[in-house]
N, C-alpha and C positions, 0 to 999 in steps of 0.2 A: 504494499500500499504506500510506503515511505517513497518507493522509487517511482512508482507510479505519479504520485504526488509532485516530486522534485521534476518529473518529466515534464507534466504540464506547466509548473512554475517556469521552467526553462523555456518552454515554446512560447508562452506569453511574453517573456523579456524578449525574445530573439524578434517576435512579431513587432512590439513595440520598438525594438529598436530599429527594425526596418523601416517602418512607416515614419519614425521620428529622422532617419536620415532621408528618406524621399522629400520630406516635407524642409529639411534643412539643404537639400540640393535645390530645389524650387526655389526657397528665398535667395540661396547664393546667386542663381542665375538671373531671379527679378534684380537683386542689389546691382549686379555687373551691368543690367541693361537699362539702369534708369538712374537719375541723381536724386531721387526721392522714392519713397514706398507707396504704391498706389493702394488703395483700400476703398475708395468710393464706389466703384463698381463690381466689388465682390461681395457685398454682403447687403444689400439693397432689397428691400421688400415690395412687393407688388401692390401697387396704389390702386384700391378696389373703384369700381365702376360706382357712380351716382346710384342708388337704389331705384328702380323704374317699377310703376306699376301698371297694371293694363288700361286703368282707367285714365291714366295721364297722357296715354299715347293716343293723340288724336288723327295720326297719319303715319304711315310706315311703307317701306318699299325694300326689297332686297334688291341688291346690285351685284354683278359680279364684274371685276376687273381684271387684268394682266399687270404686272411690273415686269418691263424688259431691262433686264440688267445690263444690256449694251449701251443703254443710254448714261449719258455721264453721272446725272443727277443720283442713278441707282449703282453707282459702281462698288459703294461700300457694301453691298449686298453680296456682291459675285468675289472681290477680292478680300484677303490673299488666297490663290488657286490651293487646292487640296495637293498636296506632295505625295500622294498615291502612285495610280501608274502616270500620272502628268510628269512626274518628275521635277516639279517647281517646288521652290523653299516656301515655307508659311512663317509668321512670326508667332511669339508667343503669348502675346497680348491681345489677340484679335483672331477671329475665324470669320470665313464666309457665313451666309445663313443656311446653306445647305448643310455645312459642316456642324454646326450647333444643332441643327433639328435633327439630323440623322444620327448624329452621336447619342443624342438624349434617347432616340428610337432604340438604339442598341442597347443602352443602357436600361431602358424601360421605364424613363424617367417620365415619358410622356407614350402616348398610343398612337399608331399609324392606322388609318381607315383604308381598306382596299376598294377595289371596283371602282376606282377613281375616276374613270373615263363617264360612267353611268351614275354613280351615287356621289353626292356631295353632302350627304346628310348623315354622315359618321353611323352607319348603320352595320359596318363589316370590318370588324376589328383584326389585323394582320395577324398572322400565326408568325411563329419565329421563323419558320421554313420559308413563308412568304418574303417576310422581312430580308432574308439573306440573298433574295431574288431580285432586289429593288433595282430596277435600272440597268436590266440586262446582266447583272452579277451572277455569277455561277459558281456554285460550291457542290459538287457530287463526287462519287467514288466509280472509278473507272479500272477496268481490267487492261493490263498491256503488259507485253511481254518482256522478261527481263532478260537482256542479249546477255548478260555474264552468264546466267544460267544456262542459256542455249550454248554457249562457249565452252562449257564444264559438260555438255552432252546429256543435259535433259531435253526431255520431249518438250514441244510447244505447249502443250496442255499443262504439263507441270510447272514451266517456266512463266505460268502466267501469275502476275501479282496485283493486288488493289492498289491504285493510285489515287488520292484526293486530288481532283482538279480545281483552281480556284481561278475564279476573275474577279476581280475586285469592281466595286460599283465606281464608276469615274464621275465623281461628282460635279469635276467643270463642265460635264454636259448640259449643267442645269442653269439655262439663261433666261428663264423667266420664272414667275411666279404668280399664281392666281389668287385673288382674294374673294372671298364671299363675304359679304357686309350687309347690313341693314341701316337704312336710314330712316329718322323718326323725329317726329315734332313732339316736344315733351312739355304739354300746358302746365305743367307745375314749375318748370323753371322756365318757361318762354324761350325755348331755343330748338332749332333744327340740329340733331346731334348724328353721329354716327357711331356704331359698333362693328369690330370686324369678328366673323362668327368662325370662320375656318379659312385656312392656307395649305396650299397645293404647289409642290415644286412640277415645272413642266420641262420636258426633254422632247428634243427634235423627234417625230415619228419617223419610222424607216418601214420600207416596204418588208412584206414576209418571204420574198423569195429572192434569191441571188439576183443581181450584187448587193442586195440591201440597202437601196439608194433612199435617200431623204426625201420624205413626200411633202415637205412643206407644211405639213400640220404639227400643231404642239400637243403632245399627252402627258396628262397628270400622272404623277406616280404614286402617290399617297394623298390622303387629306390628314390634316391634324387640326384638333379643336384650338382655336386661339386662345382661349381663356386657360386652359390648360397649358399651353406652350408659354404663356407669359412667365411665369416661374423661372423659365430657363432663360428667356430671353432677355429678362429685367439684369441679368449680370453678366451678359455678352457685349463687349465694347463694339463699337463701328468705328471707323476711322473717320475723323471730322474733316469734310472736305473744304472746310475754311483754315486748314493746315494749322489747327490749335492742337497739339496733341495734350494739352493739359484741359482741355475742356471737350472731350470726348462723349458720347452718348452710348446707349446701350440701344439694342433693336427694339425695346418695348417703348424707349423714348421715340424713335424713329416714327413709329406706326403709331404712336398716341398723337405725336404733333403733325401727322400726316407728311412728313417731310420726305417725301418721294413722287416720283413721276409714273403715272399708268393711265391707261386707255380702257373703259367702259367696254366690254364684251358680251352683256348681258343684263338684261332687266328683267324682273319676274311678269310674266305676261302670259295670257291665256292659251296660248301654244306652247308655250315651254321652249322658245327659240332662243338661239344666239344671235347677235347683229349679223355674224359673218354667215348665217343662212338666208339672210333675205336682203342683204346689202354686202357690197363688194368695193375693197379698193377706197378711194376718196369718199365715195356715199357712206362706207361702213365707220369713216372717221367723223363724218358729219351727224352721222345718227348717234354717235357716241356723245358728241358736243351737244346735241339736241336732248339728250336724256339730262345729262350733266345740267342745262340751263333749266330743263323741266323741276328739278329738284330745288335750284336757286330760286325759282320763280313760286314754286309751293309755300316757300319760307316767306318770300316777299308778300305774297297775298295775302297771309295769316295777320299781317300786321296793319293797324290805322294809323292814318298819318293826318 
């Protein structure tokens, strides 16, 4: 019994020592990389929304919009690139939006919802095996011939061995995000307000037959509930495009303050159609502007002068 107790104590001490060493190493790297210690965006608490009653909502409408990360105002969502298969370097104090969300999904901090192309109402939580195949990723066991065993005289059947084949999800291929949000007029506060309901990363779709050419469409990979994701976004830094590293914001700040460029791609309608299904090119952009102006005019018309 004494030996078992001593073994447990030793294991705990080694574990604590290893964890302390990891924290110490992280602190050393952080101290070397900055002239002061950053704590502002590490322990922030999510600011809850103003309570809202159904009786206070005079008008509401659901809107879907897309954020194109290739636009300059949205570069903070895309960079730095992931250092996986792309081979690019990353910084230790900030990550791209897909890195933040995907890492949280892998850790189990937030839930990813599948059937993203047809379902944006969070009805199908993704399983662990489905998460491993996001964005064309592959993790499967294949049988291959061990050439060394063949050289040693083994039959081909006996020389077969199981090998795990892994193709990582190239997160740099996510160049758009789709937001589902609801605009509403709160008569209790006399304001037109908006709250994001969900968000989905978009990847360029490819044909299902060789040579798998890009089709020009964008396919959502999964949906996450924004209220749930806020606890992760609140402490994830974004590069300040004004070039002031002392006044960086987090992703939650960016979404809260609407500091991004986007285009409306759908509004709630009787046929549940996207703008692209009845307008193309410049007409689609003009339709998006019409929807935005309609929301503005709705608020304007509710006031008396």
